N, C-alpha and C positions, 0 to 999 in steps of 0.2 A: 139303214141308210148310211151311205158315206158323205162326208160334206167336199165341197171346193169351195174356193172364191170365185172370181168373178172379177177379173180387170177389163177394162174398153177403154179403146184409143183413140181419142182426138187429136191428129196432127196436125191441127189448126191454128196459126199465131197470125197475129195482127202485123206483128210485129218481130226479127229473131234477136234476141238478147248476144251479143258479143264474145261472149262465153260459150254458147249451147254447141254442141255437137249432137243433138240428140235428132230422131225421126221424127225432124218440124218443118211445115211450112209455111210459109208467109205469102200473103198475094194470089191465095187458090181459092179464094174464100165461094166461086161459080160452082167448087165441084162436092158441095157443102152438103146439098141435100142430094142429092143422089150417094153420097160416102153415109151420111144417116140412113136412107133407104137400105142400102148395101148390107147396113151394120147390124139392122135389124135385120136382113135374110137371115145372116149367118151366125146370129143368135136363136133365130130360129130352128137352122138346119142343129145345129147340136142339142138346141131343148128337146128335140124331136131323137136323136140320139141317145140323152143323158138323163130327161127328166125323171127316171126311176130308180136312178142309180143315184142319183146324186140329189145331197138338200144345198143349199145355200145361203153361208152367216152373212155373206160380206159382199158389197161389192165395191170395185175403183173407179168411177171416173178420173183418168188420166189425159197428161199432153207431153206436149204440145197445152193447148190452153182450153178444156174443154167449156169453164164460162164465156169464153167469146165468142160460141155459137151459141143463135139462139136457143132462148130458153124450150121453145115448145120440141126440140134437138133429145134434150134431155128427158122431158118428159115421154116423149115418143121411145126410146131408148130403154129410160130402165120399166116401164110400160113392159114393153118388149122381153123381158127376163120377166116379168113377172107373169108373164101367160105362157111365158114356154121350158120356167122349169120352178122347183121347188124353193120358193124365196122366202128362208124362212123368217117371216112378217108377224109381230110388228120389231122383231128383236131386231132383226138384219142392220148390220152395219153398213152406211150407202154413203161414200167420202166424195167427194167433186172438188179436185183441185183448181184454184181461179188466181189469179190476176188483181189487182185489190183495183184498177181500172175500169174491173166491167164491173163490178160489184155493185148495183142498183138496189132497194127496197124493191121492185116491181120483180126481177128474174132471184132476190134469197125469199120470196112468197114462193112465188109455182116450183122450186126449187123443194122448198116445206113440201108443199103440195104435191111436188111430183115423189117424196118420202126419203130424198138427203138430208142425214141428221150430223153431217159432219162435212167442215169445208176446211182445207187446207189452202193459204194464204201464199202465194208467193210472195215474200216481203222483203228478204233479203238485206236487208240493212235499214237504219231509222237516220241515214245520214244523205242527203242530195246527191252529194258531188259521187258518194262512190253508185249513187244506183245511178248517173247516169253515166261512169264509167266502165260499167255492167252491160250497157244501153237497156236497163228496166223503160218502159215508156209510164210508169207512176213514180210519184213521190211520196216521200211521207206522210205526205197533208192527205193525199189519197188512202194510204193505209186508214186512218185515224177515219177516213170515212166512211170505208166500207165496213168497217168495224162495228160502227153505230150504226148502219143499215140493217147489220148481220143479227144484232141486239133486240133492232126495233123487230124485225120478224120473229123475236124467239126461237134464233141459232143461236145458239149458247156458247156447243160444243166446237172448235175452232181449232185447227192449227197453224202454227208462223214457222214460215222456213226460214233461215238467215244463213248467209255464209260471211266465213271469216279468211281470214288468210290473202289479200287480195293486195294486187302488189301497191308496195307505200301504206296500205291501214295502221292506223298507232292499236296501242292497243288499247289504250284512252277510247276512242272511238270505235270500237268495240262495245267495249265495255257501256259507253249510255248507247249501242243499239240494244244488246242486251237489255240493260234499264226499261228502256220506251217503252221492247217490245212485254214485258210482262207487267207493264203499265195498262196496254190495252185487256189485260185480263185473257188469255188465252188458256186452254184447260192442256194445252200441247205443244211442242216447241222442237222444233227439227235444226240441227245445224252441221254444217257441210262446208271441210275445208276447199275452198277451189278448188278445183282443177282445169289446169292452161290447156285446153286439147289442141293439136294440130289445125289446121287451117280453119280456124275461128281469126276473128275480128282479133279480139284479145292475144291472140297469143300473137300474130300481127306484130302489132303496136310495142309488146314486150321486146319483139324480135330484132326491132328498129329501134329500140333504146327510147321510145315513148315513153314506155313506162317502167318499174326496176321490175327484174323476177320476183315474183314470190318467195318470201325466208320465215321456211318449214322450219326455224329456229320459234320466230315468231308465231307464228299457227300454231305449234304445239305449246307455246301461253299462253294463246286466248284459247283452246280447247282448256288447258288446266285450269285456268281462267274463269273457265265457264262451270266446273264439275263444281269447281265452290264457291260459287256466287247461285246456281238453280240450287243446289243441294241444301244452302243455308235459306232459299226460299222457298222453299218444300213441296220441288219438283222432284223426283226420286228418276236419277238415268236407268231407265230396261235396257236398254238398245246402243252402242259405240256413238249412234247421230243423234238418238232421240230419248227424252224424258216427257212424264207426264205427270198432272202436276197430280196428287197428294189430296186423297179426301175420300169419303166412300163411296162416289162412282169410281170403275175402274175404265179412264179416259187413255189407255194403252191404244195403241191404231190395230184392231183387229185384223182390218185386214194384211197389215203386212207382217204381224204376228204370223203370218199363217207362209210366210218365204220364210221367215229365219226357224219356220221348225218343219220348212221343208215340208210343206205338207201342197195337195194340192191344189190346182186354178184352172179355170178355160182363161186366154186372151183373146177379144174377138178388134180386130180394126188391122188398119195396115202396121206392121212391125209389129204386133203384141205376139206375143210368147204365150205357150200353155204347157201347164207339170198336169199330166192326166195319164195315172199309172206308171208304167215304167220307161215313160218317155216325155222328150220334152217335144213340142213344135214350134217354130218362127214363119210367119203370115209375111207371104212379099212389101216389101216396104214400097216401093213405089204405090201413089195414091192413085192414080189413073189407071192402071194396074191390078190393083184390087178392087177399084170397083167393075172392072171389065170385066174380073174372073170370079167376082159371087154374084152379078148378073145374069151369065150362065148355065147361073147352076142355080136346082128346087130340090128341094127335100125328094122329089120325084125321081130325082139320079141317083141316091144314097144307097148303096150297094152296087150299083152299074160302075162305078169308077170318084177317086180320090176328090175329095174335094180339092178344087183348083187355086185357092188361096193361099194356103200355106204353101209355103218356099222348100222349108229344111222340115226331117222328123230326126231327131237324133234320139236312136234305144239309149238306156240305161240300163251298164250291168249292176249287179247289187255293189257291187266295190265302190262306182258313182256316187248310189245313191247312201255308201254309208258315209263316203269321205262331202259329200253334199251337207249332209244331214249334223257332220261334226262341225266344217267351219261354217254352216247358218246359225247353227245353233251356239257355237260360242263368241255371237256376235250380242247375243243377251247376257247383260254385263250383270244383272240380277240371279234371274233364273237359271243361267251355264246352261252349257248340256249333263243333262239330267242321264243318269245310268238308268234308271228302270225304263224312262221309256224309247233307251236306245235299245236294251233288252231287249224290248214288247216287240220292237221294228225288224232288229235283227237277232235274236238268238243269240250275241254275245253281252259281252260287259263291253263299255270303253275303257273299262281300266284295263283290260287285254289284250284289245286289237290293237291298244294306241300306247302299251305299256309303257317307252323308251322317250316317244316326243313327252309326252304327261312329265314324265322323272328330267328329263332335259329340263323342261321346259320351265318348271316349278324352281329348279335350282335357278337358274337366271331371273325370279321376281317376274315373271310375264304369266302363269297359271298358277292358281289355285284349288286346293281339294276342297270340297263343303262338305263335311258329314253331318250326315240327320236320314230322317226318314225318306231324303231320295239323296242322296250321294251325287254331288255331279261335281264338273270344272269350269272353270271359269277367268276370265282375263282379270290381273289385279290392273291398278288404276297403269301403273308402267307398261304391262301387256294392252292396255285400250288407244295410248299410244304407237302402241308397235302392230297392231291387230293384224296385220298382210302379211308379217314376216311369220305369225304365230301358226297363220290357218294354213300357210302351204303347208305345215310340218302334218297336218292332220288328209289329206290329198295324196292317193293311190298314185301310181305312173300307169 
C-alpha cells in the first residue's frame, strides 16, 4: 500500500498579522460550523476513493490558526480521517499549528485525546516590540504560559516558529530571541526570513517610511549566527529553515519531510493543495464558495461529475516531477538529493541528468558531492544562503 500525508487547512484567524498574505480571514467565525462540517464531507469523499490505496502516516492541521477554532472541530476532523482513511496509528504524526494566545490546559488535553502529538507554536519573537510590529496578538509572557500548558498536559513534542530579518531588527535581539526560545525546551525550531509581501499593512508602512527596508545582509548574518549557535546547542539543521533536537528520538517533522522528498499528499479545505499521482490539485480559496461547493456534493455523485471544490488541476510531466524532486530534495541540507532514490524513481542517475549544473555549482562552492553508501549532492553552508539561485538550475524549461 502506498503512503500519503494529509494537510487540512483552517483559514480562520482572530486577527490578521501585519505581514501575512496567506489565505486566511478574520471576522468570519459564523462560517466555522459549516466549514468544519463540509471539511469532514470532503475527507469522506476522498476516503471513499483512496482508502484501499493509501495509508496515512501524517496529518498536518494548518492555517490560518487551527488553535483558534473550538477543540471539538479538531476532534471531529481527526476522527473523520480515522474513519475514512487507513491512518497508521498509533505511530502517525499529527501536528497542529497554534497561536500561543489560544493554548489553554483544556484545549491541550482535548487535542491530545484526539491524537495530536506535535504542536507548532507561532512564537515569531521573544521581543514584545517586534511582536507588536508584526501584528501578533500574543506577547512573550503568553508563549511561556502556552508551553507550560503543553507540558502540564504531557505534550512534550513542540516546534517554535521564529522570524528574522525584521525592519530595524538587531543581531543581538535576534540572538536573545533564539536563546529564550531554547530555554523553553522545544524539540524543533523553524526559522524564516521575513518576506515583505505586497498589499500587506507592513509593506505599506515600509513604503511610507514608517519602518526601514529590511537589510538582506543583516538577515544573512542572523541566519549564519543561528546555524552556529544551534549546532553548539545540539540542534541538527536538517532542512534550510528547520532544526531538530539531537537525541534518541527523531524530532524531524515527518509531514514536511514528505514535501521535501516530493511524496504524495492530500489537501483538504479552502485553498488546500494536493499531490496525488502525476497531478496537483488546488481547491477554491473563498470560504463561502468552498462550503457551497462541498455542500452540494455527495459520495453518490462520484463517477458522475468532478468534485466541484477543486479550482485547478495541473498534470505533471516526468520532467516536472524530476525537477521538483531535485529542487525539494536539495532543501534537505544533511540528507541532500540522494542518487539511489533518484534512480529508483526515474531510472536515471542525477549525476547524468544534471551533470553540467552539478559541476558548475560545485565549482562555485554552492554544492558538494557526498560519496558513500548513498551518493548525494547537497548545499554547502554558502549554498544555503543562495538556495533559490541553486534550485533554479535544476528545473526544466
